[in-house]
PDB file of N, CA, C, O and CB in Angstrom:
ATOM      1  N   MET A   1      25.493  -5.295 -10.330  1.00  0.00           N
ATOM      2  CA  MET A   1      24.230  -5.904  -9.989  1.00  0.00           C
ATOM      3  C   MET A   1      23.800  -5.524  -8.573  1.00  0.00           C
ATOM      4  O   MET A   1      22.633  -5.207  -8.340  1.00  0.00           O
ATOM      5  CB  MET A   1      24.324  -7.412 -10.128  1.00  0.00           C
ATOM      6  N   LEU A   2      24.737  -5.555  -7.633  1.00  0.00           N
ATOM      7  CA  LEU A   2      24.414  -5.210  -6.254  1.00  0.00           C
ATOM      8  C   LEU A   2      23.951  -3.764  -6.154  1.00  0.00           C
ATOM      9  O   LEU A   2      23.054  -3.448  -5.372  1.00  0.00           O
ATOM     10  CB  LEU A   2      25.623  -5.442  -5.346  1.00  0.00           C
ATOM     11  N   ASN A   3      24.558  -2.890  -6.943  1.00  0.00           N
ATOM     12  CA  ASN A   3      24.171  -1.481  -6.943  1.00  0.00           C
ATOM     13  C   ASN A   3      22.734  -1.322  -7.428  1.00  0.00           C
ATOM     14  O   ASN A   3      21.988  -0.503  -6.890  1.00  0.00           O
ATOM     15  CB  ASN A   3      25.126  -0.658  -7.826  1.00  0.00           C
ATOM     16  N   GLU A   4      22.339  -2.095  -8.437  1.00  0.00           N
ATOM     17  CA  GLU A   4      20.966  -2.025  -8.951  1.00  0.00           C
ATOM     18  C   GLU A   4      19.959  -2.469  -7.894  1.00  0.00           C
ATOM     19  O   GLU A   4      18.892  -1.871  -7.760  1.00  0.00           O
ATOM     20  CB  GLU A   4      20.820  -2.893 -10.210  1.00  0.00           C
ATOM     21  N   LEU A   5      20.299  -3.519  -7.141  1.00  0.00           N
ATOM     22  CA  LEU A   5      19.410  -3.993  -6.080  1.00  0.00           C
ATOM     23  C   LEU A   5      19.275  -2.947  -4.973  1.00  0.00           C
ATOM     24  O   LEU A   5      18.181  -2.705  -4.464  1.00  0.00           O
ATOM     25  CB  LEU A   5      19.930  -5.318  -5.496  1.00  0.00           C
ATOM     26  N   ALA A   6      20.389  -2.338  -4.613  1.00  0.00           N
ATOM     27  CA  ALA A   6      20.353  -1.316  -3.571  1.00  0.00           C
ATOM     28  C   ALA A   6      19.522  -0.126  -4.018  1.00  0.00           C
ATOM     29  O   ALA A   6      18.781   0.444  -3.218  1.00  0.00           O
ATOM     30  CB  ALA A   6      21.770  -0.865  -3.208  1.00  0.00           C
ATOM     31  N   THR A   7      19.633   0.256  -5.278  1.00  0.00           N
ATOM     32  CA  THR A   7      18.855   1.377  -5.798  1.00  0.00           C
ATOM     33  C   THR A   7      17.368   1.047  -5.802  1.00  0.00           C
ATOM     34  O   THR A   7      16.545   1.890  -5.446  1.00  0.00           O
ATOM     35  CB  THR A   7      19.319   1.744  -7.213  1.00  0.00           C
ATOM     36  N   ALA A   8      17.022  -0.161  -6.196  1.00  0.00           N
ATOM     37  CA  ALA A   8      15.611  -0.569  -6.212  1.00  0.00           C
ATOM     38  C   ALA A   8      15.045  -0.593  -4.795  1.00  0.00           C
ATOM     39  O   ALA A   8      13.927  -0.136  -4.561  1.00  0.00           O
ATOM     40  CB  ALA A   8      15.452  -1.958  -6.873  1.00  0.00           C
ATOM     41  N   ASN A   9      15.814  -1.123  -3.857  1.00  0.00           N
ATOM     42  CA  ASN A   9      15.349  -1.161  -2.470  1.00  0.00           C
ATOM     43  C   ASN A   9      15.215   0.236  -1.896  1.00  0.00           C
ATOM     44  O   ASN A   9      14.275   0.512  -1.151  1.00  0.00           O
ATOM     45  CB  ASN A   9      16.300  -1.984  -1.610  1.00  0.00           C
ATOM     46  N   PHE A  10      16.138   1.118  -2.231  1.00  0.00           N
ATOM     47  CA  PHE A  10      16.086   2.489  -1.746  1.00  0.00           C
ATOM     48  C   PHE A  10      14.837   3.181  -2.264  1.00  0.00           C
ATOM     49  O   PHE A  10      14.182   3.915  -1.523  1.00  0.00           O
ATOM     50  CB  PHE A  10      17.340   3.261  -2.166  1.00  0.00           C
ATOM     51  N   ALA A  11      14.506   2.958  -3.512  1.00  0.00           N
ATOM     52  CA  ALA A  11      13.313   3.579  -4.094  1.00  0.00           C
ATOM     53  C   ALA A  11      12.050   3.084  -3.394  1.00  0.00           C
ATOM     54  O   ALA A  11      11.130   3.865  -3.151  1.00  0.00           O
ATOM     55  CB  ALA A  11      13.233   3.285  -5.603  1.00  0.00           C
ATOM     56  N   ALA A  12      12.001   1.807  -3.072  1.00  0.00           N
ATOM     57  CA  ALA A  12      10.834   1.258  -2.381  1.00  0.00           C
ATOM     58  C   ALA A  12      10.697   1.857  -0.985  1.00  0.00           C
ATOM     59  O   ALA A  12       9.590   2.160  -0.541  1.00  0.00           O
ATOM     60  CB  ALA A  12      10.932  -0.272  -2.292  1.00  0.00           C
ATOM     61  N   VAL A  13      11.806   2.026  -0.304  1.00  0.00           N
ATOM     62  CA  VAL A  13      11.776   2.624   1.033  1.00  0.00           C
ATOM     63  C   VAL A  13      11.340   4.077   0.951  1.00  0.00           C
ATOM     64  O   VAL A  13      10.568   4.538   1.792  1.00  0.00           O
ATOM     65  CB  VAL A  13      13.156   2.519   1.710  1.00  0.00           C
ATOM     66  N   GLU A  14      11.821   4.802  -0.046  1.00  0.00           N
ATOM     67  CA  GLU A  14      11.416   6.193  -0.228  1.00  0.00           C
ATOM     68  C   GLU A  14       9.912   6.306  -0.469  1.00  0.00           C
ATOM     69  O   GLU A  14       9.262   7.199   0.075  1.00  0.00           O
ATOM     70  CB  GLU A  14      12.183   6.818  -1.395  1.00  0.00           C
ATOM     71  N   ARG A  15       9.357   5.408  -1.281  1.00  0.00           N
ATOM     72  CA  ARG A  15       7.913   5.411  -1.524  1.00  0.00           C
ATOM     73  C   ARG A  15       7.140   5.131  -0.235  1.00  0.00           C
ATOM     74  O   ARG A  15       6.104   5.744   0.021  1.00  0.00           O
ATOM     75  CB  ARG A  15       7.549   4.370  -2.597  1.00  0.00           C
ATOM     76  N   LEU A  16       7.648   4.209   0.565  1.00  0.00           N
ATOM     77  CA  LEU A  16       6.993   3.885   1.829  1.00  0.00           C
ATOM     78  C   LEU A  16       6.991   5.092   2.764  1.00  0.00           C
ATOM     79  O   LEU A  16       5.966   5.402   3.371  1.00  0.00           O
ATOM     80  CB  LEU A  16       7.689   2.693   2.503  1.00  0.00           C
ATOM     81  N   PHE A  17       8.126   5.774   2.885  1.00  0.00           N
ATOM     82  CA  PHE A  17       8.174   6.959   3.741  1.00  0.00           C
ATOM     83  C   PHE A  17       7.242   8.041   3.224  1.00  0.00           C
ATOM     84  O   PHE A  17       6.577   8.716   4.010  1.00  0.00           O
ATOM     85  CB  PHE A  17       9.603   7.498   3.832  1.00  0.00           C
ATOM     86  N   SER A  18       7.188   8.210   1.927  1.00  0.00           N
ATOM     87  CA  SER A  18       6.303   9.204   1.349  1.00  0.00           C
ATOM     88  C   SER A  18       4.848   8.876   1.666  1.00  0.00           C
ATOM     89  O   SER A  18       4.064   9.762   2.005  1.00  0.00           O
ATOM     90  CB  SER A  18       6.513   9.291  -0.163  1.00  0.00           C
ATOM     91  N   MET A  19       4.499   7.622   1.556  1.00  0.00           N
ATOM     92  CA  MET A  19       3.136   7.195   1.826  1.00  0.00           C
ATOM     93  C   MET A  19       2.781   7.394   3.300  1.00  0.00           C
ATOM     94  O   MET A  19       1.667   7.810   3.616  1.00  0.00           O
ATOM     95  CB  MET A  19       2.951   5.730   1.429  1.00  0.00           C
ATOM     96  N   THR A  20       3.721   7.099   4.203  1.00  0.00           N
ATOM     97  CA  THR A  20       3.425   7.256   5.622  1.00  0.00           C
ATOM     98  C   THR A  20       3.227   8.720   5.987  1.00  0.00           C
ATOM     99  O   THR A  20       2.464   9.030   6.901  1.00  0.00           O
ATOM    100  CB  THR A  20       4.541   6.653   6.466  1.00  0.00           C
ATOM    101  N   LYS A  21       3.903   9.622   5.284  1.00  0.00           N
ATOM    102  CA  LYS A  21       3.681  11.051   5.533  1.00  0.00           C
ATOM    103  C   LYS A  21       2.256  11.442   5.182  1.00  0.00           C
ATOM    104  O   LYS A  21       1.651  12.279   5.852  1.00  0.00           O
ATOM    105  CB  LYS A  21       4.676  11.904   4.728  1.00  0.00           C
ATOM    106  N   GLU A  22       1.718  10.832   4.124  1.00  0.00           N
ATOM    107  CA  GLU A  22       0.341  11.119   3.732  1.00  0.00           C
ATOM    108  C   GLU A  22      -0.654  10.557   4.751  1.00  0.00           C
ATOM    109  O   GLU A  22      -1.684  11.174   5.021  1.00  0.00           O
ATOM    110  CB  GLU A  22       0.054  10.540   2.342  1.00  0.00           C
ATOM    111  N   VAL A  23      -0.347   9.406   5.306  1.00  0.00           N
ATOM    112  CA  VAL A  23      -1.251   8.778   6.273  1.00  0.00           C
ATOM    113  C   VAL A  23      -1.224   9.533   7.599  1.00  0.00           C
ATOM    114  O   VAL A  23      -2.273   9.776   8.196  1.00  0.00           O
ATOM    115  CB  VAL A  23      -0.867   7.299   6.493  1.00  0.00           C
ATOM    116  N   LEU A  24      -0.042   9.901   8.055  1.00  0.00           N
ATOM    117  CA  LEU A  24       0.097  10.554   9.348  1.00  0.00           C
ATOM    118  C   LEU A  24       0.142  12.068   9.151  1.00  0.00           C
ATOM    119  O   LEU A  24       1.198  12.691   9.269  1.00  0.00           O
ATOM    120  CB  LEU A  24       1.366  10.057  10.084  1.00  0.00           C
ATOM    121  N   SER A  25      -0.988  12.632   8.857  1.00  0.00           N
ATOM    122  CA  SER A  25      -1.093  14.071   8.673  1.00  0.00           C
ATOM    123  C   SER A  25      -1.574  14.719   9.969  1.00  0.00           C
ATOM    124  O   SER A  25      -1.855  14.023  10.945  1.00  0.00           O
ATOM    125  CB  SER A  25      -2.047  14.406   7.504  1.00  0.00           C
ATOM    126  N   ALA A  26      -1.667  16.008   9.979  1.00  0.00           N
ATOM    127  CA  ALA A  26      -2.129  16.722  11.174  1.00  0.00           C
ATOM    128  C   ALA A  26      -3.544  16.302  11.554  1.00  0.00           C
ATOM    129  O   ALA A  26      -3.882  16.243  12.736  1.00  0.00           O
ATOM    130  CB  ALA A  26      -2.077  18.237  10.947  1.00  0.00           C
ATOM    131  N   LYS A  27      -4.365  16.011  10.559  1.00  0.00           N
ATOM    132  CA  LYS A  27      -5.745  15.600  10.837  1.00  0.00           C
ATOM    133  C   LYS A  27      -5.805  14.231  11.509  1.00  0.00           C
ATOM    134  O   LYS A  27      -6.781  13.912  12.188  1.00  0.00           O
ATOM    135  CB  LYS A  27      -6.556  15.576   9.544  1.00  0.00           C
ATOM    136  N   ARG A  28      -4.779  13.435  11.325  1.00  0.00           N
ATOM    137  CA  ARG A  28      -4.775  12.077  11.873  1.00  0.00           C
ATOM    138  C   ARG A  28      -3.724  11.914  12.960  1.00  0.00           C
ATOM    139  O   ARG A  28      -3.249  10.803  13.191  1.00  0.00           O
ATOM    140  CB  ARG A  28      -4.531  11.061  10.765  1.00  0.00           C
ATOM    141  N   SER A  29      -3.363  12.967  13.613  1.00  0.00           N
ATOM    142  CA  SER A  29      -2.286  12.905  14.600  1.00  0.00           C
ATOM    143  C   SER A  29      -2.660  12.079  15.829  1.00  0.00           C
ATOM    144  O   SER A  29      -1.782  11.702  16.605  1.00  0.00           O
ATOM    145  CB  SER A  29      -1.903  14.302  15.027  1.00  0.00           C
ATOM    146  N   SER A  30      -3.927  11.799  16.015  1.00  0.00           N
ATOM    147  CA  SER A  30      -4.341  11.020  17.183  1.00  0.00           C
ATOM    148  C   SER A  30      -4.452   9.524  16.888  1.00  0.00           C
ATOM    149  O   SER A  30      -4.948   8.772  17.726  1.00  0.00           O
ATOM    150  CB  SER A  30      -5.669  11.533  17.695  1.00  0.00           C
ATOM    151  N   LEU A  31      -4.003   9.082  15.723  1.00  0.00           N
ATOM    152  CA  LEU A  31      -4.044   7.651  15.403  1.00  0.00           C
ATOM    153  C   LEU A  31      -3.165   6.870  16.373  1.00  0.00           C
ATOM    154  O   LEU A  31      -2.061   7.299  16.711  1.00  0.00           O
ATOM    155  CB  LEU A  31      -3.588   7.402  13.945  1.00  0.00           C
ATOM    156  N   ASP A  32      -3.660   5.733  16.811  1.00  0.00           N
ATOM    157  CA  ASP A  32      -2.779   4.894  17.615  1.00  0.00           C
ATOM    158  C   ASP A  32      -1.898   4.051  16.683  1.00  0.00           C
ATOM    159  O   ASP A  32      -2.093   4.033  15.467  1.00  0.00           O
ATOM    160  CB  ASP A  32      -3.605   3.983  18.578  1.00  0.00           C
ATOM    161  N   GLU A  33      -0.955   3.375  17.266  1.00  0.00           N
ATOM    162  CA  GLU A  33       0.052   2.644  16.494  1.00  0.00           C
ATOM    163  C   GLU A  33      -0.557   1.570  15.594  1.00  0.00           C
ATOM    164  O   GLU A  33      -0.150   1.420  14.442  1.00  0.00           O
ATOM    165  CB  GLU A  33       1.054   2.007  17.433  1.00  0.00           C
ATOM    166  N   VAL A  34      -1.523   0.831  16.111  1.00  0.00           N
ATOM    167  CA  VAL A  34      -2.140  -0.266  15.356  1.00  0.00           C
ATOM    168  C   VAL A  34      -2.891   0.274  14.140  1.00  0.00           C
ATOM    169  O   VAL A  34      -2.733  -0.247  13.036  1.00  0.00           O
ATOM    170  CB  VAL A  34      -3.099  -1.073  16.259  1.00  0.00           C
ATOM    171  N   ASN A  35      -3.697   1.301  14.330  1.00  0.00           N
ATOM    172  CA  ASN A  35      -4.450   1.868  13.211  1.00  0.00           C
ATOM    173  C   ASN A  35      -3.521   2.466  12.160  1.00  0.00           C
ATOM    174  O   ASN A  35      -3.779   2.350  10.962  1.00  0.00           O
ATOM    175  CB  ASN A  35      -5.423   2.933  13.712  1.00  0.00           C
ATOM    176  N   PHE A  36      -2.442   3.107  12.606  1.00  0.00           N
ATOM    177  CA  PHE A  36      -1.466   3.664  11.670  1.00  0.00           C
ATOM    178  C   PHE A  36      -0.860   2.559  10.813  1.00  0.00           C
ATOM    179  O   PHE A  36      -0.770   2.692   9.593  1.00  0.00           O
ATOM    180  CB  PHE A  36      -0.357   4.421  12.426  1.00  0.00           C
ATOM    181  N   GLU A  37      -0.446   1.469  11.453  1.00  0.00           N
ATOM    182  CA  GLU A  37       0.156   0.356  10.707  1.00  0.00           C
ATOM    183  C   GLU A  37      -0.842  -0.252   9.725  1.00  0.00           C
ATOM    184  O   GLU A  37      -0.470  -0.600   8.604  1.00  0.00           O
ATOM    185  CB  GLU A  37       0.665  -0.725  11.673  1.00  0.00           C
ATOM    186  N   GLU A  38      -2.092  -0.383  10.130  1.00  0.00           N
ATOM    187  CA  GLU A  38      -3.107  -0.953   9.243  1.00  0.00           C
ATOM    188  C   GLU A  38      -3.357  -0.050   8.040  1.00  0.00           C
ATOM    189  O   GLU A  38      -3.492  -0.540   6.918  1.00  0.00           O
ATOM    190  CB  GLU A  38      -4.413  -1.182  10.007  1.00  0.00           C
ATOM    191  N   LEU A  39      -3.420   1.254   8.259  1.00  0.00           N
ATOM    192  CA  LEU A  39      -3.625   2.180   7.139  1.00  0.00           C
ATOM    193  C   LEU A  39      -2.457   2.141   6.158  1.00  0.00           C
ATOM    194  O   LEU A  39      -2.660   2.153   4.944  1.00  0.00           O
ATOM    195  CB  LEU A  39      -3.818   3.605   7.658  1.00  0.00           C
ATOM    196  N   VAL A  40      -1.239   2.096   6.686  1.00  0.00           N
ATOM    197  CA  VAL A  40      -0.059   2.031   5.817  1.00  0.00           C
ATOM    198  C   VAL A  40      -0.070   0.726   5.022  1.00  0.00           C
ATOM    199  O   VAL A  40       0.225   0.724   3.827  1.00  0.00           O
ATOM    200  CB  VAL A  40       1.247   2.148   6.650  1.00  0.00           C
ATOM    201  N   LEU A  41      -0.404  -0.372   5.674  1.00  0.00           N
ATOM    202  CA  LEU A  41      -0.471  -1.667   4.989  1.00  0.00           C
ATOM    203  C   LEU A  41      -1.514  -1.645   3.881  1.00  0.00           C
ATOM    204  O   LEU A  41      -1.257  -2.109   2.770  1.00  0.00           O
ATOM    205  CB  LEU A  41      -0.791  -2.788   5.988  1.00  0.00           C
ATOM    206  N   LEU A  42      -2.692  -1.105   4.183  1.00  0.00           N
ATOM    207  CA  LEU A  42      -3.749  -1.049   3.176  1.00  0.00           C
ATOM    208  C   LEU A  42      -3.378  -0.151   2.006  1.00  0.00           C
ATOM    209  O   LEU A  42      -3.583  -0.520   0.850  1.00  0.00           O
ATOM    210  CB  LEU A  42      -5.038  -0.564   3.802  1.00  0.00           C
ATOM    211  N   ARG A  43      -2.836   1.016   2.297  1.00  0.00           N
ATOM    212  CA  ARG A  43      -2.457   1.931   1.213  1.00  0.00           C
ATOM    213  C   ARG A  43      -1.327   1.359   0.378  1.00  0.00           C
ATOM    214  O   ARG A  43      -1.300   1.541  -0.839  1.00  0.00           O
ATOM    215  CB  ARG A  43      -2.046   3.290   1.779  1.00  0.00           C
ATOM    216  N   GLY A  44      -0.395   0.671   1.019  1.00  0.00           N
ATOM    217  CA  GLY A  44       0.724   0.084   0.298  1.00  0.00           C
ATOM    218  C   GLY A  44       0.325  -1.061  -0.600  1.00  0.00           C
ATOM    219  O   GLY A  44       1.015  -1.364  -1.573  1.00  0.00           O
ATOM    220  N   ASN A  45      -0.785  -1.697  -0.281  1.00  0.00           N
ATOM    221  CA  ASN A  45      -1.237  -2.856  -1.051  1.00  0.00           C
ATOM    222  C   ASN A  45      -2.526  -2.593  -1.813  1.00  0.00           C
ATOM    223  O   ASN A  45      -3.208  -3.533  -2.221  1.00  0.00           O
ATOM    224  CB  ASN A  45      -1.430  -4.033  -0.137  1.00  0.00           C
ATOM    225  N   MET A  46      -2.861  -1.335  -2.007  1.00  0.00           N
ATOM    226  CA  MET A  46      -4.112  -0.977  -2.671  1.00  0.00           C
ATOM    227  C   MET A  46      -4.184  -1.556  -4.086  1.00  0.00           C
ATOM    228  O   MET A  46      -5.247  -2.002  -4.518  1.00  0.00           O
ATOM    229  CB  MET A  46      -4.264   0.543  -2.720  1.00  0.00           C
ATOM    230  N   ASN A  47      -3.059  -1.552  -4.809  1.00  0.00           N
ATOM    231  CA  ASN A  47      -3.086  -2.103  -6.170  1.00  0.00           C
ATOM    232  C   ASN A  47      -3.387  -3.604  -6.161  1.00  0.00           C
ATOM    233  O   ASN A  47      -4.068  -4.106  -7.055  1.00  0.00           O
ATOM    234  CB  ASN A  47      -1.745  -1.843  -6.876  1.00  0.00           C
ATOM    235  N   LEU A  48      -2.884  -4.313  -5.159  1.00  0.00           N
ATOM    236  CA  LEU A  48      -3.173  -5.745  -5.037  1.00  0.00           C
ATOM    237  C   LEU A  48      -4.645  -5.965  -4.722  1.00  0.00           C
ATOM    238  O   LEU A  48      -5.273  -6.865  -5.279  1.00  0.00           O
ATOM    239  CB  LEU A  48      -2.294  -6.387  -3.946  1.00  0.00           C
ATOM    240  N   LEU A  49      -5.196  -5.146  -3.832  1.00  0.00           N
ATOM    241  CA  LEU A  49      -6.611  -5.258  -3.499  1.00  0.00           C
ATOM    242  C   LEU A  49      -7.491  -4.962  -4.715  1.00  0.00           C
ATOM    243  O   LEU A  49      -8.511  -5.621  -4.916  1.00  0.00           O
ATOM    244  CB  LEU A  49      -6.960  -4.309  -2.352  1.00  0.00           C
ATOM    245  N   ASP A  50      -7.105  -3.983  -5.518  1.00  0.00           N
ATOM    246  CA  ASP A  50      -7.858  -3.659  -6.730  1.00  0.00           C
ATOM    247  C   ASP A  50      -7.856  -4.841  -7.704  1.00  0.00           C
ATOM    248  O   ASP A  50      -8.891  -5.178  -8.279  1.00  0.00           O
ATOM    249  CB  ASP A  50      -7.269  -2.408  -7.409  1.00  0.00           C
ATOM    250  N   LYS A  51      -6.695  -5.463  -7.885  1.00  0.00           N
ATOM    251  CA  LYS A  51      -6.611  -6.617  -8.789  1.00  0.00           C
ATOM    252  C   LYS A  51      -7.477  -7.765  -8.305  1.00  0.00           C
ATOM    253  O   LYS A  51      -8.160  -8.413  -9.099  1.00  0.00           O
ATOM    254  CB  LYS A  51      -5.164  -7.085  -8.926  1.00  0.00           C
ATOM    255  N   MET A  52      -7.450  -8.017  -7.003  1.00  0.00           N
ATOM    256  CA  MET A  52      -8.263  -9.100  -6.448  1.00  0.00           C
ATOM    257  C   MET A  52      -9.748  -8.807  -6.634  1.00  0.00           C
ATOM    258  O   MET A  52     -10.529  -9.709  -6.937  1.00  0.00           O
ATOM    259  CB  MET A  52      -7.945  -9.305  -4.956  1.00  0.00           C
ATOM    260  N   SER A  53     -10.132  -7.564  -6.456  1.00  0.00           N
ATOM    261  CA  SER A  53     -11.529  -7.174  -6.626  1.00  0.00           C
ATOM    262  C   SER A  53     -11.978  -7.337  -8.074  1.00  0.00           C
ATOM    263  O   SER A  53     -13.090  -7.796  -8.336  1.00  0.00           O
ATOM    264  CB  SER A  53     -11.734  -5.731  -6.176  1.00  0.00           C
ATOM    265  N   GLN A  54     -11.115  -6.963  -9.008  1.00  0.00           N
ATOM    266  CA  GLN A  54     -11.443  -7.108 -10.422  1.00  0.00           C
ATOM    267  C   GLN A  54     -11.580  -8.571 -10.804  1.00  0.00           C
ATOM    268  O   GLN A  54     -12.464  -8.926 -11.583  1.00  0.00           O
ATOM    269  CB  GLN A  54     -10.381  -6.439 -11.287  1.00  0.00           C
ATOM    270  N   GLU A  55     -10.713  -9.429 -10.264  1.00  0.00           N
ATOM    271  CA  GLU A  55     -10.796 -10.853 -10.554  1.00  0.00           C
ATOM    272  C   GLU A  55     -12.085 -11.445  -9.995  1.00  0.00           C
ATOM    273  O   GLU A  55     -12.721 -12.281 -10.638  1.00  0.00           O
ATOM    274  CB  GLU A  55      -9.581 -11.588  -9.980  1.00  0.00           C
ATOM    275  N   ASP A  56     -12.469 -11.010  -8.794  1.00  0.00           N
ATOM    276  CA  ASP A  56     -13.721 -11.492  -8.209  1.00  0.00           C
ATOM    277  C   ASP A  56     -14.915 -11.079  -9.050  1.00  0.00           C
ATOM    278  O   ASP A  56     -15.853 -11.855  -9.225  1.00  0.00           O
ATOM    279  CB  ASP A  56     -13.883 -10.970  -6.785  1.00  0.00           C
ATOM    280  N   THR A  57     -14.885  -9.855  -9.574  1.00  0.00           N
ATOM    281  CA  THR A  57     -15.972  -9.352 -10.409  1.00  0.00           C
ATOM    282  C   THR A  57     -16.069 -10.168 -11.696  1.00  0.00           C
ATOM    283  O   THR A  57     -17.165 -10.523 -12.130  1.00  0.00           O
ATOM    284  CB  THR A  57     -15.764  -7.858 -10.733  1.00  0.00           C
ATOM    285  N   LYS A  58     -14.918 -10.462 -12.304  1.00  0.00           N
ATOM    286  CA  LYS A  58     -14.927 -11.256 -13.551  1.00  0.00           C
ATOM    287  C   LYS A  58     -15.463 -12.658 -13.294  1.00  0.00           C
ATOM    288  O   LYS A  58     -16.228 -13.186 -14.102  1.00  0.00           O
ATOM    289  CB  LYS A  58     -13.504 -11.338 -14.158  1.00  0.00           C
ATOM    290  N   GLU A  59     -15.067 -13.270 -12.174  1.00  0.00           N
ATOM    291  CA  GLU A  59     -15.552 -14.612 -11.862  1.00  0.00           C
ATOM    292  C   GLU A  59     -17.054 -14.597 -11.628  1.00  0.00           C
ATOM    293  O   GLU A  59     -17.751 -15.526 -12.036  1.00  0.00           O
ATOM    294  CB  GLU A  59     -14.829 -15.175 -10.630  1.00  0.00           C
ATOM    295  N   GLY A  60     -17.563 -13.558 -10.980  1.00  0.00           N
ATOM    296  CA  GLY A  60     -18.997 -13.448 -10.749  1.00  0.00           C
ATOM    297  C   GLY A  60     -19.774 -13.292 -12.031  1.00  0.00           C
ATOM    298  O   GLY A  60     -20.879 -13.821 -12.151  1.00  0.00           O
ATOM    299  N   GLU A  61     -19.220 -12.571 -13.003  1.00  0.00           N
ATOM    300  CA  GLU A  61     -19.881 -12.389 -14.296  1.00  0.00           C
ATOM    301  C   GLU A  61     -19.904 -13.685 -15.090  1.00  0.00           C
ATOM    302  O   GLU A  61     -20.861 -13.954 -15.816  1.00  0.00           O
ATOM    303  CB  GLU A  61     -19.184 -11.297 -15.102  1.00  0.00           C
ATOM    304  N   GLU A  62     -18.841 -14.498 -14.954  1.00  0.00           N
ATOM    305  CA  GLU A  62     -18.782 -15.767 -15.669  1.00  0.00           C
ATOM    306  C   GLU A  62     -19.815 -16.751 -15.137  1.00  0.00           C
ATOM    307  O   GLU A  62     -20.304 -17.607 -15.874  1.00  0.00           O
ATOM    308  CB  GLU A  62     -17.387 -16.368 -15.565  1.00  0.00           C
ATOM    309  N   ASP A  63     -20.146 -16.627 -13.853  1.00  0.00           N
ATOM    310  CA  ASP A  63     -21.125 -17.542 -13.253  1.00  0.00           C
ATOM    311  C   ASP A  63     -22.537 -17.279 -13.741  1.00  0.00           C
ATOM    312  O   ASP A  63     -23.398 -18.153 -13.647  1.00  0.00           O
ATOM    313  CB  ASP A  63     -21.085 -17.432 -11.747  1.00  0.00           C
ATOM    314  N   LEU A  64     -22.787 -16.075 -14.266  1.00  0.00           N
ATOM    315  CA  LEU A  64     -24.139 -15.728 -14.721  1.00  0.00           C
ATOM    316  C   LEU A  64     -24.413 -16.369 -16.014  1.00  0.00           C
ATOM    317  O   LEU A  64     -25.499 -16.201 -16.568  1.00  0.00           O
ATOM    318  CB  LEU A  64     -24.327 -14.238 -14.841  1.00  0.00           C
TER     319      LEU A  64
END
């Protein structure tokens, strides 16, 4: 069981590092620390933001 948890955590960390490489590209090398962290946070939670947006849209349609 412990091995499965370690593998799952390792995969999540690998995805995070992969995502940060995409954010910190040569074109964005002048990003300051705060903006870099915000971009990584937003990209990492994009699926959550999409779900929240879809729920808001459905609630708005129900009100009509």
